[in-house]
C-alpha positions as CSV (number, residue, x, y, z in Angstrom):
1,M,-2.3,37.9,-29.0
2,G,-3.4,38.5,-25.7
3,S,-2.1,37.7,-22.7
4,A,-3.6,33.8,-22.3
5,P,-1.4,31.4,-23.8
6,S,-1.8,30.7,-27.0
7,A,-4.1,27.4,-27.5
8,D,-1.0,26.0,-29.9
9,F,1.5,25.9,-27.1
10,F,-0.1,24.8,-24.0
11,Q,-2.9,22.1,-24.6
12,P,-4.7,22.0,-21.6
13,L,-5.1,18.3,-19.6
14,K,-7.6,15.9,-20.9
15,A,-9.8,13.1,-18.9
16,D,-6.7,10.6,-19.7
17,D,-3.7,12.9,-18.8
18,P,-2.3,12.4,-15.1
19,A,-3.0,15.5,-12.9
20,V,0.3,14.5,-11.0
21,V,3.6,12.9,-12.4
22,G,6.5,12.3,-9.9
23,G,4.5,15.0,-7.4
24,Y,5.2,17.7,-10.4
25,R,2.0,18.9,-10.6
26,L,0.7,19.4,-14.8
27,A,-0.1,22.3,-16.1
28,A,-0.2,21.5,-19.5
29,V,0.0,19.6,-22.6
30,L,3.4,20.2,-24.4
31,G,3.2,17.6,-27.2
32,A,3.5,13.7,-28.0
33,G,5.4,11.4,-30.0
34,G,6.7,8.0,-30.9
35,M,7.8,7.5,-27.6
36,G,5.8,9.6,-24.8
37,K,3.5,12.5,-24.0
38,V,5.2,16.0,-23.0
39,Y,4.2,18.2,-20.4
40,L,4.6,21.4,-18.6
41,S,5.1,21.6,-14.7
42,Y,7.0,23.4,-12.5
43,T,9.6,22.5,-9.4
44,P,8.8,23.6,-6.1
45,G,11.3,26.2,-6.5
46,G,8.4,27.6,-9.8
47,R,11.3,26.6,-12.2
48,P,9.4,25.3,-16.0
49,I,10.4,21.9,-16.7
50,A,9.3,19.6,-19.8
51,I,8.3,15.9,-18.3
52,K,8.5,12.7,-21.2
53,V,6.1,10.4,-19.7
54,I,6.8,7.3,-21.7
55,R,3.8,5.5,-23.8
56,P,2.5,2.5,-21.9
57,E,3.2,-0.2,-24.8
58,F,7.1,0.7,-24.3
59,S,6.8,0.4,-20.8
60,E,5.7,-2.8,-20.3
61,D,9.1,-4.9,-22.0
62,P,11.4,-4.8,-19.4
63,E,14.1,-4.7,-22.7
64,F,13.1,-1.3,-23.3
65,R,13.5,-0.2,-19.4
66,R,17.0,-1.9,-19.0
67,R,18.0,0.5,-22.3
68,F,16.2,3.1,-20.8
69,Q,17.3,3.6,-17.3
70,Q,20.5,3.2,-19.6
71,E,20.4,6.1,-21.7
72,V,18.9,8.2,-18.8
73,R,21.8,7.8,-16.6
74,A,23.9,9.2,-19.9
75,A,21.6,11.5,-20.7
76,E,22.3,13.2,-17.4
77,R,25.9,13.6,-18.0
78,V,25.5,15.7,-20.5
79,Q,25.5,19.4,-19.2
80,G,25.8,21.3,-22.5
81,L,25.4,25.1,-23.6
82,Y,23.1,23.9,-26.4
83,T,21.1,21.1,-24.9
84,A,18.5,20.2,-22.4
85,P,19.4,18.9,-19.9
86,V,18.0,16.7,-17.7
87,I,16.7,17.4,-14.2
88,D,15.3,14.3,-12.3
89,S,13.5,11.0,-14.0
90,D,11.9,7.7,-12.6
91,T,12.8,4.6,-15.4
92,E,11.4,2.4,-12.9
93,G,7.8,3.3,-12.3
94,A,5.0,2.0,-13.4
95,Q,5.2,4.9,-16.6
96,P,8.7,6.2,-16.8
97,W,9.8,9.7,-16.9
98,L,11.7,12.2,-17.5
99,A,12.4,15.7,-16.8
100,T,14.1,18.0,-18.9
101,A,14.7,21.8,-18.2
102,Y,11.4,24.0,-20.2
103,V,12.8,25.8,-23.5
104,P,11.0,28.7,-24.6
105,G,10.8,28.2,-27.3
106,P,9.0,27.0,-31.3
107,S,11.2,23.5,-32.3
108,L,13.1,23.9,-35.7
109,A,10.0,22.6,-37.5
110,H,7.1,25.0,-36.2
111,A,9.5,28.2,-37.1
112,V,10.0,26.6,-40.8
113,A,6.3,25.9,-41.2
114,R,5.1,28.5,-39.2
115,H,7.9,31.1,-41.0
116,G,9.9,29.7,-43.8
117,A,13.2,29.1,-44.3
118,L,15.9,31.2,-42.7
119,P,18.3,33.4,-43.6
120,V,21.9,32.2,-44.1
121,R,23.0,34.1,-40.6
122,S,20.3,32.2,-38.3
123,V,21.6,28.7,-40.7
124,L,24.7,29.5,-39.3
125,L,24.3,30.0,-36.3
126,L,22.4,27.1,-35.9
127,T,24.8,24.8,-37.1
128,V,27.7,25.5,-34.8
129,G,25.1,25.5,-31.8
130,V,24.5,21.9,-32.9
131,A,27.5,20.9,-33.7
132,E,29.1,22.5,-30.1
133,A,25.8,20.4,-28.6
134,L,26.5,17.2,-30.2
135,H,30.3,17.2,-29.2
136,V,29.2,17.0,-25.4
137,I,26.4,14.3,-26.4
138,H,29.2,12.3,-28.4
139,G,31.6,13.0,-25.4
140,A,29.6,11.3,-23.0
141,G,29.5,7.8,-25.1
142,I,25.4,8.6,-26.4
143,V,24.7,9.1,-30.5
144,H,21.5,10.7,-30.9
145,R,20.3,8.8,-34.0
146,D,17.0,11.2,-34.3
147,L,18.6,14.3,-34.9
148,K,15.7,16.2,-36.8
149,P,14.2,19.6,-36.9
150,A,11.2,18.6,-34.5
151,N,14.0,18.0,-31.7
152,V,16.1,21.2,-32.3
153,L,14.7,24.1,-30.2
154,L,15.1,27.8,-30.8
155,A,15.8,29.2,-27.5
156,S,16.5,32.9,-27.3
157,D,20.7,33.2,-26.6
158,G,20.6,29.8,-29.6
159,P,19.5,26.5,-30.2
160,R,18.9,23.3,-27.7
161,V,19.0,20.1,-28.7
162,I,16.6,17.1,-26.8
163,D,15.8,13.5,-26.8
164,F,19.7,12.6,-27.2
165,G,19.7,8.8,-27.2
166,I,15.9,8.0,-25.8
167,A,16.0,6.5,-29.2
168,R,18.2,4.1,-28.4
169,A,16.3,2.3,-25.6
170,A,13.3,2.4,-28.1
171,D,15.4,0.5,-30.2
172,S,15.5,-2.8,-28.3
173,T,11.9,-3.6,-28.0
174,A,9.9,-5.7,-30.0
175,L,7.5,-2.7,-30.9
176,T,10.4,-1.6,-33.7
177,S,9.3,-4.2,-36.1
178,T,4.7,-3.8,-35.7
179,G,4.8,-0.5,-36.9
180,V,6.4,2.0,-34.1
181,S,9.1,3.3,-36.0
182,V,12.3,5.1,-34.9
183,G,14.3,7.4,-36.3
184,T,12.7,10.3,-38.8
185,P,13.4,8.6,-42.2
186,A,14.0,12.2,-43.8
187,F,17.1,12.9,-42.0
188,M,19.0,9.0,-41.5
189,A,21.8,8.7,-42.4
190,P,22.4,5.7,-45.6
191,E,24.4,3.7,-43.2
192,Q,21.2,4.0,-40.9
193,A,18.6,3.7,-43.6
194,S,20.1,0.5,-44.9
195,A,21.7,-1.5,-42.2
196,G,20.8,-0.1,-39.1
197,T,24.4,1.2,-38.3
198,V,24.8,4.0,-35.5
199,T,27.6,5.9,-35.3
200,P,28.1,9.8,-34.3
201,A,28.8,9.9,-38.2
202,T,25.5,9.4,-37.9
203,D,24.6,13.0,-36.3
204,V,27.0,14.6,-38.7
205,F,24.6,13.3,-41.8
206,A,21.7,14.4,-40.1
207,L,23.1,18.4,-39.1
208,G,23.1,18.3,-43.0
209,Q,20.5,17.7,-43.5
210,I,18.9,20.4,-41.3
211,A,21.0,22.6,-41.7
212,A,19.9,22.5,-46.0
213,F,16.3,22.6,-44.2
214,T,16.8,25.4,-42.6
215,A,17.6,26.9,-45.3
216,I,15.5,25.9,-48.0
217,G,12.3,25.2,-46.1
218,S,12.2,21.5,-47.1
219,S,13.9,18.7,-47.6
220,V,16.9,18.1,-49.8
221,F,16.0,14.4,-50.3
222,G,12.4,15.1,-51.1
223,D,8.5,14.2,-49.2
224,G,6.6,10.8,-49.7
225,P,6.8,8.0,-48.6
226,S,9.5,6.7,-45.9
227,H,10.5,3.6,-48.1
228,A,10.5,6.2,-51.3
229,V,12.6,8.6,-49.0
230,L,15.2,6.4,-47.4
231,Y,16.0,5.2,-51.0
232,R,16.7,8.3,-52.2
233,I,18.9,8.8,-49.0
234,V,20.8,5.4,-50.1
235,H,20.9,5.4,-53.3
236,E,20.9,9.0,-54.9
237,D,22.1,12.7,-54.3
238,P,20.8,15.5,-52.1
239,D,19.2,18.4,-54.4
240,L,21.2,21.0,-53.2
241,S,20.1,23.2,-55.8
242,A,18.1,25.3,-54.2
243,L,20.5,26.2,-51.5
244,P,22.9,29.5,-51.0
245,E,26.1,29.3,-51.6
246,E,28.0,30.3,-48.6
247,L,26.5,27.1,-46.8
248,R,27.1,24.3,-49.8
249,P,31.1,23.7,-48.1
250,V,29.7,22.5,-44.8
251,V,26.4,21.0,-46.0
252,T,27.6,19.0,-49.0
253,R,30.4,17.1,-47.0
254,C,28.2,16.5,-44.4
255,L,25.5,14.7,-46.1
256,S,28.6,12.5,-47.8
257,R,27.4,8.7,-48.5
258,D,30.4,7.3,-46.9
259,P,30.8,8.5,-43.2
260,A,34.7,8.4,-43.5
261,D,34.2,11.6,-46.1
262,R,32.1,13.4,-43.0
263,P,33.6,16.6,-41.4
264,T,34.1,15.7,-38.0
265,L,32.2,18.5,-35.5
266,T,35.6,21.1,-35.1
267,E,36.0,21.1,-39.0
268,I,32.0,22.1,-39.3
269,I,32.6,24.8,-36.7
270,E,35.2,26.4,-38.6
271,L,34.0,26.1,-42.2
272,C,30.5,27.7,-40.7
273,N,33.2,30.4,-39.6
274,A,34.6,30.3,-42.9
275,A,31.3,31.2,-44.5
276,S,30.1,34.1,-42.3
277,E,31.2,37.9,-43.5
278,D,31.5,38.6,-39.7
279,P,32.1,36.7,-36.9
280,L,29.8,34.1,-35.6
281,R,28.3,35.2,-31.6
282,Q,25.3,34.0,-30.4
283,G,23.0,36.8,-29.3
284,E,18.8,37.9,-29.1
285,D,19.2,39.0,-32.7
286,W,20.5,35.6,-34.3
287,L,16.4,34.6,-35.0
288,P,14.5,36.5,-37.4
289,R,12.0,39.0,-35.6
290,A,8.9,36.6,-36.6
291,V,10.5,33.7,-35.1
292,A,11.5,36.0,-32.0
293,G,8.3,36.6,-31.5
294,S,6.8,33.0,-31.1
295,I,9.3,32.6,-27.8
296,T,7.9,35.4,-26.0
297,E,4.5,33.8,-26.9
298,R,6.5,30.5,-25.0
299,L,7.4,32.5,-22.3
300,R,3.6,33.7,-21.4
301,L,3.5,30.5,-19.4
302,P,-0.2,28.7,-18.1
303,A,-0.3,27.6,-14.0
304,P,-0.1,24.1,-12.7
305,A,-3.7,22.9,-11.9
306,P,-5.1,24.3,-8.4
307,T,-5.3,20.6,-5.9
308,P,-8.5,19.1,-4.9
309,A,-9.5,21.1,-2.0
310,P,-10.3,17.7,0.7
311,I,-13.0,16.9,1.7
312,P,-14.7,17.2,5.5
313,T,-16.1,14.7,7.3
314,P,-18.9,14.7,9.4
315,T,-15.8,14.8,12.4
316,E,-13.7,18.2,10.7
317,V,-17.8,19.6,10.0
318,S,-18.8,19.2,14.0
319,A,-15.1,20.3,15.2
320,P,-14.4,23.3,16.4
321,Q,-11.5,25.8,14.3
322,S,-8.3,24.8,17.6
323,P,-8.5,20.9,17.4
324,A,-9.0,20.3,20.9
325,P,-8.1,16.9,22.1
326,A,-10.7,14.2,21.7
327,A,-12.0,12.2,24.8
328,P,-11.6,8.8,25.5
329,A,-14.2,6.6,24.0
330,A,-15.6,4.4,27.1
331,P,-14.4,1.3,27.4
332,G,-16.9,-1.2,24.9
333,Y,-17.5,1.3,22.5
334,A,-18.5,0.1,19.0
335,P,-19.2,2.0,16.1
336,T,-22.6,2.6,15.4
337,V,-24.4,2.1,11.3
338,A,-23.8,5.1,10.9
339,A,-20.7,5.9,11.9
340,A,-19.4,2.6,9.5
341,A,-21.3,4.9,6.4
342,A,-19.0,8.3,7.1
343,P,-17.2,8.7,4.3
344,T,-13.6,8.0,5.1
345,Q,-9.9,10.2,4.3
346,T,-8.9,7.5,1.7
347,A,-6.8,8.4,-1.0
348,P,-8.4,8.6,-4.2
349,A,-9.1,5.5,-6.8
350,P,-6.7,5.9,-9.6
351,G,-7.5,7.9,-12.4
352,A,-9.9,10.2,-10.0
353,P,-8.9,14.4,-9.7
354,G,-6.4,14.5,-7.5
355,A,-5.1,10.9,-8.0
356,V,-1.5,10.0,-6.3
357,P,-0.2,7.5,-10.3
358,P,1.0,4.6,-9.7
359,G,5.0,5.2,-8.7
360,Y,4.7,8.3,-7.2
361,R,7.1,10.5,-5.7
362,T,8.4,13.2,-4.0
363,P,10.9,15.8,-6.4
364,P,14.4,16.3,-4.7
365,P,14.2,19.8,-2.1
366,Y,14.3,22.8,-3.9
367,A,14.5,26.5,-2.3
368,Q,10.6,27.7,-1.3
369,P,8.5,27.9,-4.1
370,S,7.1,31.9,-5.3
371,Y,3.7,29.7,-5.8
372,P,1.4,27.9,-3.4
373,Q,3.5,25.0,-2.1
374,P,1.0,22.3,-3.5
375,S,-0.7,19.4,-1.0
376,Y,-0.8,16.0,-2.5
377,P,-3.7,13.4,-1.3
378,Q,-2.8,11.2,0.7
379,P,-0.8,7.7,-1.0
380,Q,-2.7,4.9,-0.7
381,H,-0.1,3.1,1.5
382,P,1.1,5.5,3.7
383,Q,4.5,4.4,5.9
384,P,3.8,5.9,9.1
385,Q,6.9,5.6,10.3
386,H,9.0,7.4,8.0
387,P,5.8,9.9,5.2
388,P,6.9,10.3,1.8
389,Y,6.8,13.5,1.7
390,A,6.5,16.4,4.0
391,Q,3.4,17.6,6.2
392,P,2.5,20.3,4.0
393,A,2.2,23.8,5.2
394,Y,-1.7,24.8,5.3
395,A,-3.3,29.4,4.9
396,P,-4.2,30.8,8.0
397,G,-7.2,30.0,8.8
398,H,-7.5,26.4,7.7
399,R,-8.4,23.6,10.1
400,T,-5.6,21.2,10.4
401,P,-7.6,18.2,9.5
402,P,-7.7,15.6,12.4
403,P,-5.6,12.5,12.6
404,F,-5.8,9.6,10.2
405,H,-7.9,7.0,11.5
406,A,-8.9,3.4,10.0
407,Q,-12.6,2.8,8.9
408,G,-13.1,6.8,9.9
409,F,-13.1,5.3,13.4
410,A,-12.2,7.5,16.6
411,P,-9.2,5.7,18.3
412,G,-10.4,3.0,21.0
413,P,-9.6,2.5,23.9
414,P,-5.8,0.8,24.5
415,A,-6.1,-3.2,24.7
416,P,-5.1,-5.0,28.0
417,P,-1.2,-5.9,28.0
418,R,-0.3,-9.5,27.4
419,P,0.6,-12.1,29.4
420,K,4.6,-12.6,28.2
421,R,5.0,-16.3,27.2
422,T,8.2,-16.5,25.8
423,G,9.2,-19.3,27.0
424,L,6.8,-21.5,25.9
425,I,6.5,-20.0,22.8
426,V,9.7,-20.4,22.0
427,I,9.8,-25.0,23.4
428,G,7.0,-25.1,21.2
429,A,8.5,-24.0,18.6
430,V,11.4,-26.1,19.3
431,A,9.7,-29.2,19.8
432,A,7.5,-28.6,16.6
433,A,10.8,-28.5,13.8
434,V,11.5,-31.8,15.6
435,I,8.8,-33.5,15.2
436,G,8.5,-31.8,11.7
437,L,12.2,-33.2,10.9
438,V,11.6,-36.7,12.0
439,V,8.4,-37.3,9.8
440,L,9.9,-35.5,6.7
441,G,12.7,-37.5,7.3
442,S,10.6,-40.4,7.3
443,L,9.0,-40.4,4.4
444,L,12.5,-39.1,1.9
445,P,13.5,-42.3,0.2
446,D,17.5,-43.0,2.0
447,G,19.7,-42.1,-1.0
448,S,16.8,-38.4,-1.6
449,A,17.7,-38.3,3.2
450,K,21.8,-38.7,2.0
451,G,22.4,-36.4,-0.5
452,G,22.8,-39.6,-3.2
453,G,19.9,-39.3,-4.7
454,D,18.8,-42.3,-7.1
455,K,18.4,-42.1,-10.6
456,A,16.6,-45.2,-10.7
457,S,13.8,-43.7,-8.1
458,G,13.1,-40.3,-10.3
459,G,16.1,-38.4,-8.3
460,G,13.2,-35.7,-7.6
461,S,14.5,-32.2,-8.8
462,A,14.6,-34.3,-12.5
463,S,11.7,-35.5,-13.3
464,S,10.2,-32.0,-11.5
465,G,12.5,-29.6,-14.4
466,A,11.7,-32.0,-16.9
467,A,8.0,-31.7,-15.7
468,Q,7.9,-27.8,-15.5
469,K,10.6,-27.3,-19.1
470,R,8.8,-25.0,-21.1
471,P,8.8,-25.4,-25.0
472,D,12.3,-23.7,-27.2
473,P,11.6,-20.5,-28.9
474,Q,11.6,-20.3,-32.7
475,P,15.0,-18.4,-34.0
476,V,14.7,-15.7,-35.6
477,S,17.6,-15.3,-38.6
478,Y,19.0,-12.5,-39.9
479,Q,21.9,-12.6,-42.8
480,G,24.7,-10.0,-43.1
481,I,24.9,-7.9,-40.4
482,E,27.9,-5.3,-40.5
483,V,29.2,-4.6,-37.2
484,P,31.9,-1.5,-38.0
485,Q,35.4,-1.6,-35.0
486,N,34.7,-1.1,-31.7
487,H,30.7,-1.8,-32.2
488,Q,28.3,-4.5,-30.1
489,L,25.5,-6.6,-31.0
490,M,22.4,-6.7,-28.7
491,F,20.1,-9.6,-29.2
492,A,17.6,-8.5,-27.9
493,D,17.2,-5.9,-30.7
494,N,15.1,-7.0,-34.1
495,P,17.0,-6.9,-35.9
496,P,19.9,-6.8,-34.2
497,R,21.9,-3.0,-35.0
498,P,25.8,-2.0,-34.5
499,A,26.0,0.4,-32.1
500,E,29.2,1.7,-29.6
501,E,28.0,1.3,-25.8
502,P,26.9,4.4,-24.7
503,T,27.8,4.7,-21.6
504,G,31.5,5.6,-23.1
505,A,33.0,2.3,-21.1
506,G,33.8,0.5,-24.0
507,V,32.6,-2.7,-26.1
508,L,35.1,-4.5,-23.9
509,Y,33.9,-3.1,-20.5
510,G,29.9,-2.5,-21.5
511,H,27.2,-5.0,-21.7
512,G,27.1,-5.9,-25.7
513,D,26.1,-9.9,-26.2
514,L,28.2,-10.0,-29.1
515,F,31.2,-7.6,-30.0
516,Y,34.0,-6.8,-32.3
517,Y,37.1,-4.6,-31.0
518,R,40.2,-3.8,-33.0
519,D,43.5,-2.8,-30.5
520,T,44.7,-0.1,-32.6
521,M,47.8,0.0,-30.6
522,F,48.6,-3.7,-31.4
523,G,46.3,-4.7,-34.0
524,D,44.9,-7.3,-32.0
525,E,41.0,-8.2,-33.3
526,K,39.1,-9.7,-30.8
527,F,35.2,-11.4,-31.8
528,G,34.0,-11.3,-28.0
529,T,30.9,-10.9,-26.0
530,A,30.6,-8.5,-22.5
531,N,27.8,-9.9,-21.3
532,G,27.5,-14.3,-21.8
533,K,30.1,-16.5,-23.1
534,L,31.3,-17.5,-26.0
535,V,32.1,-21.7,-27.7
536,L,34.2,-22.3,-30.5
537,L,32.4,-25.1,-32.9
538,N,34.8,-27.7,-34.1
539,N,34.0,-28.7,-38.0
540,S,32.4,-31.6,-36.6
541,E,29.7,-30.0,-34.3
542,K,27.0,-28.5,-36.2
543,G,25.2,-25.8,-35.4
544,S,22.0,-25.8,-33.3
545,L,20.2,-24.9,-29.7
546,E,20.8,-28.5,-29.1
547,T,24.3,-27.8,-29.3
548,C,24.7,-24.6,-28.2
549,R,23.3,-26.2,-24.8
550,A,25.3,-28.9,-25.0
551,V,29.2,-27.3,-25.3
552,T,30.9,-25.9,-22.1
553,R,34.1,-24.8,-23.9
554,F,33.6,-21.7,-22.6
555,T,34.9,-18.5,-23.6
556,E,34.9,-14.8,-23.9
557,K,36.8,-13.0,-26.7
558,I,37.8,-15.2,-29.3
559,G,40.8,-14.2,-31.8
560,L,39.8,-13.0,-35.2
561,D,42.8,-15.4,-36.4
562,Q,40.9,-18.1,-34.9
563,L,37.3,-17.4,-37.6
564,T,37.5,-18.0,-41.1
565,D,34.3,-17.4,-43.1
566,G,31.3,-20.3,-42.0
567,S,33.1,-20.6,-38.8
568,Q,30.1,-20.2,-36.2
569,V,30.7,-19.9,-32.3
570,C,27.7,-19.7,-30.4
571,V,26.8,-17.3,-27.6
572,L,24.9,-17.5,-24.8
573,S,23.6,-14.1,-23.5
574,K,22.5,-13.5,-19.6
575,A,20.0,-12.6,-20.3
576,G,18.7,-16.1,-21.2
577,H,18.8,-15.7,-25.2
578,I,21.4,-18.1,-27.2
579,T,22.8,-16.9,-30.6
580,L,24.6,-19.3,-33.5
581,A,26.9,-16.6,-35.2
582,T,28.5,-17.5,-38.6
583,F,31.2,-15.1,-39.5
584,R,31.2,-14.5,-43.4
585,G,34.5,-12.8,-42.8
586,R,36.1,-9.3,-42.8
587,S,36.4,-6.1,-44.8
588,G,37.8,-3.0,-45.0
589,V,41.4,-1.1,-45.6
590,K,41.4,2.5,-43.4
591,E,41.4,2.2,-40.0
592,E,38.0,3.3,-39.6
593,T,35.9,1.9,-42.3
594,R,37.4,-2.1,-41.1
595,F,34.2,-4.1,-40.0
596,I,33.3,-7.7,-40.1
597,T,30.0,-9.7,-40.9
598,V,28.2,-11.6,-39.4
599,D,24.8,-14.1,-39.9
600,L,23.2,-14.6,-36.6
601,T,19.6,-17.1,-35.1
602,V,19.0,-16.1,-32.3
603,W,16.6,-17.6,-29.9
604,R,15.0,-15.5,-28.0
605,N,14.4,-16.2,-24.4
606,A,15.9,-20.1,-24.3
607,E,17.3,-20.3,-20.9
608,A,16.3,-18.2,-17.9
609,A,17.7,-14.7,-16.8
610,A,21.4,-14.8,-15.1
611,K,20.2,-13.2,-11.8
612,N,23.6,-11.5,-11.6
613,Q,23.0,-9.9,-14.9
């Protein structure tokens, strides 16, 4: 191919694409997915980066934002050799985004679709590289949960795993029940497809599928509608008839239906080394020549879009090359109609070329860039004392624009100083306050003035609260949720799905609305919350929204020895969700397979969220 970047890799920006994201000027579109769009950009030092901008549907969901912020903070701790590290992000702007290092290589999905199955040695090197990446990702308390060929990039020195943990944030939104799927059906694990249970073993199952896909060129569970593929994953064995013999030991164990039977990541690396005649060493020859050529093509990067030149004002046109001090205006100067109609030096409207999008912020400082430093448009609400970015340097011969003045007018003469009347103002303010208190006291009933609050007279706040009371939310029921030990549920999820605490702090110190914890040293098993309070109902108390609001025997943990089949527990989360959890027993013989079963009835947003949650 020629020197121009391939249109397959770098799509030009369209009219609805932003020109700048978080201070980074965009150069091209790298791709789009279920959660957002990915753009190519550069740091001020000239390093290429990939910026993922989250879709507006997710941005408008407050629970997604909370989870997204948690996941990005956890992802920032992942600094492995086989991952694309997160280098910058904005989780609070109008449209959240995160930036990672740009990997100049095709995705595994693209490489197999274009060149077919890869040789056994490439598959083994790919598998050990992804296993190392998962080791670092899981060490940061993250389960990828959407590991698939599209999320594995092929670099010159080995694979790179991307988008780790981000799918969990989308899992928390109601969008997952309205047509936006999280996770790719063909690469889900059986427990993920059936009950939504996600553990590190879930990623091991996906790794086995990826290894088989790379060696065969297709999914071992076949193609077709999502529900048909998911059924085969849960109930049928994979088709490994075309899999090379050297790969069968590792792939077969990774695809075990029982998570406890799957190998650890260390065992996967050992199995791959045992299957290889030569020691597995990553190098520039790890990929076939045709696939390696795709990496070279992706190194021909497009340049960032040029910064639009500022529109000169009439003052600039008539000004000399070297700005001279402006002559003071005559006293009583008033602008003429022509001056008022002159173009002003305001920021461009949102969506216009060169406009700074909402959530604009300056990227972190880097070394002097190798390309001309972009000059960003003036923001709509500048902070004169603390400007949001440094004044850009102009090329030789460029005239420095005159100081910005509101409406494009030259400044008038300074206003004469006003006489100081501080003493009179203070005396007047005190007198007004005293008069106001006397009038207010005369209008209040005696009980209110004394703080007693007479119920017969309405009690003020009680009647106001009753008038503003919002209707109760409709309950949503979920039956037979299996929660493995040391896993938690979030009631904002739809449906609530067991997951480990992403920060690595453990369920006892995490953010779970409901968790099942087992102390392996002392054997204690707890049913509790890290995000609210619990109440174990008596046999005489009927579980309902009214009951959960009325009971006050609050605790944070309940021993499993206090629960029997049918025991009901009210859970009041700090986020304002109220849930009636019905205990249905504990199962599992092995330590790693113990779980409890609960039925949930959730009233979402039944109370105001706690301010200090």
